[in-house]
MIDOSE-1310 file (N, C-alpha, C; in nm, 2 decimals, decimal comma, always signed):
residues 159
mepl	+8,83/+17,59/+8,82/+8,73/+17,48/+8,83/+8,74/+17,45/+8,74; +8,60/+17,32/+8,68/+8,61/+17,24/+8,60/+8,46/+17,30/+8,50; +8,43/+17,34/+8,42/+8,31/+17,37/+8,32/+8,19/+17,29/+8,46; +8,20/+17,15/+8,43/+8,09/+17,11/+8,52/+8,06/+17,16/+8,68
twla	+8,15/+17,20/+8,72/+8,15/+17,27/+8,92/+8,12/+17,43/+8,86; +8,17/+17,47/+8,76/+8,04/+17,61/+8,74/+7,89/+17,59/+8,72; +7,86/+17,45/+8,61/+7,75/+17,41/+8,56/+7,63/+17,38/+8,69; +7,76/+17,31/+8,80/+7,63/+17,27/+8,91/+7,61/+17,41/+9,02
lglv	+7,69/+17,46/+9,05/+7,67/+17,57/+9,12/+7,61/+17,67/+9,07; +7,61/+17,68/+8,96/+7,51/+17,79/+8,88/+7,38/+17,76/+8,89; +7,36/+17,61/+8,86/+7,20/+17,54/+8,89/+7,13/+17,56/+9,07; +7,25/+17,56/+9,11/+7,23/+17,59/+9,23/+7,19/+17,71/+9,29
algv	+7,23/+17,81/+9,25/+7,23/+17,94/+9,25/+7,11/+18,01/+9,20; +7,04/+17,91/+9,08/+6,93/+17,95/+9,01/+6,81/+17,87/+9,06; +6,89/+17,77/+9,15/+6,78/+17,70/+9,25/+6,72/+17,86/+9,37; +6,82/+17,90/+9,41/+6,78/+17,97/+9,53/+6,74/+18,14/+9,44
lgav	+6,70/+18,17/+9,32/+6,65/+18,26/+9,27/+6,49/+18,17/+9,24; +6,51/+18,04/+9,18/+6,37/+17,98/+9,19/+6,30/+17,97/+9,24; +6,35/+17,97/+9,37/+6,25/+18,00/+9,51/+6,21/+18,12/+9,56; +6,23/+18,20/+9,47/+6,17/+18,33/+9,49/+6,04/+18,38/+9,33
lplv	+6,10/+18,36/+9,26/+6,01/+18,35/+9,10/+5,94/+18,25/+9,09; +5,78/+18,26/+9,11/+5,64/+18,17/+9,08/+5,69/+18,09/+8,94; +5,68/+17,95/+8,97/+5,68/+17,88/+8,82/+5,82/+17,81/+8,79; +5,94/+17,88/+8,87/+6,04/+17,82/+8,88/+6,11/+17,68/+8,94
pggl	+6,12/+17,63/+8,93/+6,12/+17,53/+9,01/+6,30/+17,49/+9,11; +6,30/+17,60/+9,16/+6,41/+17,58/+9,27/+6,47/+17,47/+9,33; +6,37/+17,42/+9,40/+6,43/+17,29/+9,45/+6,48/+17,20/+9,37; +6,38/+17,20/+9,24/+6,47/+17,08/+9,15/+6,59/+17,12/+9,11
lsvv	+6,61/+17,27/+9,07/+6,76/+17,32/+9,01/+6,84/+17,30/+9,11; +6,84/+17,29/+9,22/+6,91/+17,26/+9,31/+6,99/+17,11/+9,34; +6,85/+17,00/+9,35/+6,88/+16,87/+9,35/+6,96/+16,81/+9,22; +6,94/+16,91/+9,11/+7,02/+16,88/+8,98/+7,16/+16,94/+8,98
gvlv	+7,17/+17,03/+9,04/+7,33/+17,08/+9,05/+7,43/+17,03/+9,15; +7,32/+16,97/+9,29/+7,39/+16,95/+9,35/+7,48/+16,73/+9,28; +7,32/+16,72/+9,20/+7,36/+16,55/+9,18/+7,48/+16,57/+9,04; +7,47/+16,64/+8,94/+7,59/+16,72/+8,86/+7,73/+16,74/+8,88
ywws	+7,70/+16,81/+9,03/+7,86/+16,79/+9,09/+7,92/+16,63/+9,15; +7,79/+16,62/+9,17/+7,85/+16,47/+9,26/+7,88/+16,37/+9,14; +7,84/+16,35/+9,03/+7,83/+16,29/+8,94/+8,00/+16,33/+8,84; +8,01/+16,46/+8,86/+8,10/+16,51/+8,79/+8,25/+16,47/+8,86
tgya	+8,25/+16,42/+8,99/+8,30/+16,41/+9,11/+8,35/+16,30/+9,09; +8,29/+16,15/+9,00/+8,30/+16,02/+8,97/+8,25/+15,99/+9,12; +8,12/+16,03/+9,20/+8,07/+15,99/+9,35/+8,13/+16,01/+9,42; +8,27/+16,10/+9,43/+8,39/+16,08/+9,55/+8,32/+16,17/+9,60
epsv	+8,29/+16,28/+9,61/+8,24/+16,42/+9,65/+8,14/+16,45/+9,59; +8,06/+16,50/+9,73/+8,01/+16,51/+9,81/+8,03/+16,36/+9,87; +8,03/+16,35/+10,01/+7,98/+16,18/+10,06/+7,87/+16,18/+10,06; +7,84/+16,03/+10,02/+7,68/+16,05/+9,98/+7,59/+16,07/+10,11
llva	+7,65/+16,06/+10,22/+7,52/+16,13/+10,35/+7,48/+16,24/+10,32; +7,60/+16,37/+10,25/+7,56/+16,50/+10,22/+7,50/+16,53/+10,11; +7,46/+16,42/+10,02/+7,44/+16,43/+9,93/+7,27/+16,40/+9,93; +7,30/+16,28/+10,03/+7,12/+16,24/+10,04/+7,07/+16,34/+10,11
vlvg	+7,13/+16,39/+10,21/+7,05/+16,52/+10,27/+7,06/+16,66/+10,23; +7,13/+16,66/+10,11/+7,10/+16,83/+10,05/+7,01/+16,76/+9,96; +6,97/+16,61/+9,87/+6,87/+16,59/+9,77/+6,70/+16,65/+9,85; +6,74/+16,59/+9,99/+6,60/+16,54/+10,06/+6,61/+16,71/+10,11
vgll	+6,64/+16,81/+10,13/+6,64/+16,91/+10,14/+6,55/+16,96/+10,05; +6,63/+16,96/+9,91/+6,57/+16,99/+9,76/+6,41/+16,96/+9,70; +6,42/+16,79/+9,75/+6,27/+16,76/+9,76/+6,21/+16,86/+9,91; +6,24/+16,88/+10,00/+6,13/+16,95/+10,08/+6,10/+17,07/+10,02
tmlv	+6,23/+17,14/+9,97/+6,17/+17,25/+9,89/+6,10/+17,26/+9,80; +6,07/+17,12/+9,66/+5,99/+17,13/+9,61/+5,82/+17,10/+9,70; +5,84/+17,00/+9,78/+5,69/+17,06/+9,88/+5,66/+17,14/+9,90; +5,75/+17,21/+9,97/+5,67/+17,32/+10,00/+5,61/+17,40/+9,93
dyfg	+5,70/+17,44/+9,83/+5,69/+17,54/+9,72/+5,52/+17,48/+9,62; +5,48/+17,37/+9,62/+5,40/+17,30/+9,56/+5,27/+17,30/+9,70; +5,28/+17,30/+9,78/+5,17/+17,27/+9,89/+5,17/+17,38/+10,01; +5,30/+17,48/+9,99/+5,28/+17,58/+10,10/+5,17/+17,64/+10,09
gaia	+5,13/+17,72/+10,03/+5,04/+17,86/+10,02/+4,88/+17,74/+10,02; +4,89/+17,65/+9,98/+4,74/+17,60/+10,01/+4,76/+17,54/+10,13; +4,84/+17,48/+10,17/+4,81/+17,47/+10,32/+4,74/+17,56/+10,42; +4,82/+17,67/+10,41/+4,83/+17,80/+10,43/+4,68/+17,82/+10,45
arag	+4,64/+17,85/+10,27/+4,52/+17,84/+10,30/+4,40/+17,76/+10,35; +4,40/+17,68/+10,33/+4,34/+17,58/+10,45/+4,36/+17,57/+10,58; +4,47/+17,63/+10,63/+4,43/+17,60/+10,75/+4,39/+17,72/+10,81; +4,37/+17,85/+10,72/+4,30/+17,96/+10,76/+4,16/+17,92/+10,74
gasa	+4,13/+17,83/+10,69/+3,98/+17,80/+10,67/+3,93/+17,81/+10,52; +4,02/+17,82/+10,42/+3,94/+17,84/+10,31/+3,88/+17,69/+10,24; +3,81/+17,70/+10,17/+3,77/+17,57/+10,08/+3,84/+17,51/+9,94; +3,86/+17,40/+9,92/+3,92/+17,39/+9,86/+3,87/+17,46/+9,70
ltta	+3,71/+17,48/+9,67/+3,72/+17,58/+9,58/+3,79/+17,70/+9,57; +3,78/+17,77/+9,68/+3,84/+17,87/+9,72/+4,01/+17,89/+9,68; +4,05/+17,77/+9,74/+4,21/+17,74/+9,68/+4,24/+17,72/+9,54; +4,18/+17,67/+9,47/+4,19/+17,62/+9,35/+4,16/+17,74/+9,28
aavl	+4,07/+17,87/+9,30/+4,04/+17,97/+9,22/+4,15/+18,07/+9,26; +4,17/+18,08/+9,35/+4,31/+18,17/+9,38/+4,41/+18,13/+9,32; +4,45/+17,94/+9,33/+4,57/+18,01/+9,27/+4,59/+17,97/+9,07; +4,45/+17,95/+9,02/+4,44/+18,02/+8,90/+4,41/+18,14/+8,84
vglv	+4,33/+18,22/+8,94/+4,36/+18,35/+8,93/+4,44/+18,40/+8,94; +4,55/+18,39/+9,05/+4,70/+18,39/+9,09/+4,82/+18,42/+8,97; +4,76/+18,25/+8,94/+4,86/+18,25/+8,81/+4,87/+18,31/+8,68; +4,73/+18,35/+8,64/+4,67/+18,47/+8,53/+4,76/+18,61/+8,52
lllv	+4,73/+18,65/+8,68/+4,80/+18,75/+8,71/+4,96/+18,74/+8,71; +5,06/+18,65/+8,75/+5,14/+18,64/+8,77/+5,22/+18,68/+8,58; +5,15/+18,66/+8,48/+5,15/+18,66/+8,36/+5,12/+18,80/+8,32; +5,03/+18,81/+8,34/+5,04/+19,01/+8,33/+5,11/+19,11/+8,44
agpi	+5,11/+19,06/+8,55/+5,18/+19,19/+8,65/+5,28/+19,08/+8,75; +5,31/+18,98/+8,70/+5,42/+19,00/+8,77/+5,45/+18,89/+8,93; +5,52/+18,86/+8,96/+5,48/+18,80/+9,16/+5,40/+18,89/+9,22; +5,38/+19,02/+9,17/+5,26/+19,11/+9,29/+5,14/+19,10/+9,25
gfvl	+5,15/+19,07/+9,08/+4,99/+19,05/+9,09/+4,95/+18,90/+9,13; +5,04/+18,75/+9,13/+5,04/+18,65/+9,16/+5,01/+18,68/+9,33; +5,03/+18,75/+9,44/+5,00/+18,77/+9,53/+4,90/+18,83/+9,58; +4,88/+18,94/+9,48/+4,74/+19,01/+9,52/+4,64/+18,96/+9,47
glaa	+4,62/+18,87/+9,30/+4,52/+18,80/+9,25/+4,46/+18,70/+9,34; +4,57/+18,65/+9,42/+4,55/+18,50/+9,49/+4,47/+18,59/+9,63; +4,49/+18,70/+9,69/+4,45/+18,73/+9,85/+4,32/+18,78/+9,78; +4,29/+18,87/+9,69/+4,14/+18,94/+9,63/+4,13/+18,85/+9,63
tvfa	+4,14/+18,71/+9,53/+4,03/+18,61/+9,48/+4,01/+18,51/+9,64; +4,07/+18,48/+9,70/+4,03/+18,40/+9,83/+3,91/+18,49/+9,93; +3,98/+18,65/+9,95/+3,85/+18,77/+9,98/+3,69/+18,74/+9,94; +3,72/+18,71/+9,75/+3,58/+18,77/+9,71/+3,50/+18,62/+9,71
vefa	+3,59/+18,49/+9,69/+3,47/+18,36/+9,67/+3,47/+18,34/+9,81; +3,55/+18,36/+9,95/+3,49/+18,34/+10,10/+3,34/+18,42/+10,10; +3,37/+18,53/+10,09/+3,25/+18,64/+10,13/+3,17/+18,60/+10,04; +3,15/+18,60/+9,90/+3,01/+18,49/+9,84/+2,99/+18,37/+9,90
qhad	+3,02/+18,29/+9,93/+3,02/+18,20/+10,01/+2,92/+18,21/+10,15; +3,03/+18,29/+10,20/+2,97/+18,28/+10,35/+2,88/+18,43/+10,38; +2,88/+18,54/+10,31/+2,89/+18,65/+10,33/+2,88/+18,73/+10,50; +3,04/+18,73/+10,48/+3,13/+18,75/+10,60/+3,28/+18,79/+10,56
aeag	+3,28/+18,93/+10,59/+3,35/+19,02/+10,54/+3,52/+19,00/+10,61; +3,47/+18,97/+10,72/+3,52/+18,93/+10,81/+3,65/+18,83/+10,82; +3,55/+18,73/+10,78/+3,62/+18,56/+10,81/+3,67/+18,57/+10,64; +3,60/+18,63/+10,55/+3,66/+18,62/+10,40/+3,84/+18,74/+10,42
lrva	+3,86/+18,81/+10,50/+3,97/+18,90/+10,50/+4,05/+18,81/+10,59; +4,04/+18,71/+10,65/+4,10/+18,64/+10,77/+4,17/+18,55/+10,69; +4,08/+18,46/+10,58/+4,13/+18,36/+10,50/+4,20/+18,42/+10,39; +4,21/+18,51/+10,39/+4,30/+18,57/+10,26/+4,42/+18,64/+10,32
lyst	+4,41/+18,68/+10,46/+4,56/+18,70/+10,50/+4,62/+18,59/+10,56; +4,57/+18,47/+10,58/+4,62/+18,36/+10,59/+4,72/+18,30/+10,51; +4,62/+18,30/+10,38/+4,67/+18,29/+10,22/+4,80/+18,33/+10,19; +4,81/+18,49/+10,19/+4,86/+18,57/+10,12/+5,00/+18,54/+10,25
vgvl	+4,98/+18,52/+10,34/+5,10/+18,48/+10,45/+5,18/+18,40/+10,43; +5,08/+18,28/+10,40/+5,16/+18,14/+10,39/+5,21/+18,15/+10,26; +5,16/+18,22/+10,16/+5,25/+18,20/+9,99/+5,40/+18,27/+10,05; +5,37/+18,39/+10,15/+5,54/+18,44/+10,18/+5,58/+18,38/+10,23
astv	+5,53/+18,35/+10,33/+5,60/+18,20/+10,40/+5,67/+18,09/+10,39; +5,62/+18,05/+10,27/+5,65/+17,96/+10,23/+5,76/+18,04/+10,08; +5,75/+18,11/+10,03/+5,91/+18,17/+9,98/+6,02/+18,18/+10,06; +5,96/+18,22/+10,18/+6,08/+18,23/+10,27/+6,14/+18,17/+10,29
vqva	+6,04/+18,04/+10,33/+6,16/+17,91/+10,38/+6,22/+17,82/+10,21; +6,16/+17,88/+10,13/+6,18/+17,80/+10,01/+6,37/+17,87/+9,98; +6,39/+17,98/+10,03/+6,50/+18,07/+9,96/+6,59/+18,01/+10,07; +6,49/+18,02/+10,25/+6,65/+17,95/+10,33/+6,67/+17,79/+10,32
ltga	+6,61/+17,75/+10,23/+6,66/+17,62/+10,21/+6,72/+17,61/+10,09; +6,70/+17,68/+9,97/+6,78/+17,64/+9,82/+6,90/+17,74/+9,92; +6,87/+17,84/+10,02/+7,01/+17,86/+10,02/+7,10/+17,82/+10,14; +7,07/+17,70/+10,18/+7,13/+17,60/+10,25/+7,21/+17,52/+10,16
vfva	+7,15/+17,46/+10,08/+7,20/+17,38/+9,93/+7,27/+17,42/+9,90; +7,30/+17,60/+9,86/+7,40/+17,64/+9,81/+7,52/+17,70/+9,89; +7,51/+17,64/+9,98/+7,66/+17,72/+10,06/+7,69/+17,62/+10,07; +7,60/+17,48/+10,10/+7,71/+17,38/+10,12/+7,78/+17,31/+10,00
lalv	+7,70/+17,34/+9,93/+7,78/+17,27/+9,77/+7,91/+17,37/+9,79; +7,86/+17,52/+9,80/+8,00/+17,61/+9,78/+8,08/+17,57/+9,88; +8,02/+17,54/+9,99/+8,18/+17,47/+10,08/+8,22/+17,39/+10,03; +8,19/+17,27/+9,98/+8,20/+17,15/+9,97/+8,34/+17,20/+9,82
vll	+8,30/+17,24/+9,75/+8,36/+17,27/+9,61/+8,53/+17,37/+9,65; +8,46/+17,43/+9,74/+8,59/+17,56/+9,78/+8,69/+17,53/+9,90; +8,66/+17,39/+9,97/+8,75/+17,35/+10,05/+8,76/+17,25/+10,01
């Protein structure tokens, strides 16, 4: 295999890893990997249709990455203020305690802000649960999407 093929596969593999790690753009890495491979073959392989599908899947992954947790929080009843505060605290705790700090910080902040606004522990807990499950579910979706891009590109390269 040529060096650019290895680079492309490496970028797409990093995309799968980036789907799990916060602040690493898994979808973007997958898209770049697909485009690097396509460019390295003189746009001959894979087909334009497959490139379009894989790029579309990568873009969908980016949307899930950026908006999945917020959509879940809003679906659970969190206000825009709660969502913003939770993301901010989660990012700070990400730097201190890693991904677990992000998830715990998000859940605790959503609960605290919702409880402070409504003095209803049950509702605060429900919204915190929605938010936490939403963030974790969006990660699972991202891994599935970037994994599919990796498998598709690997099959193109190997076959």
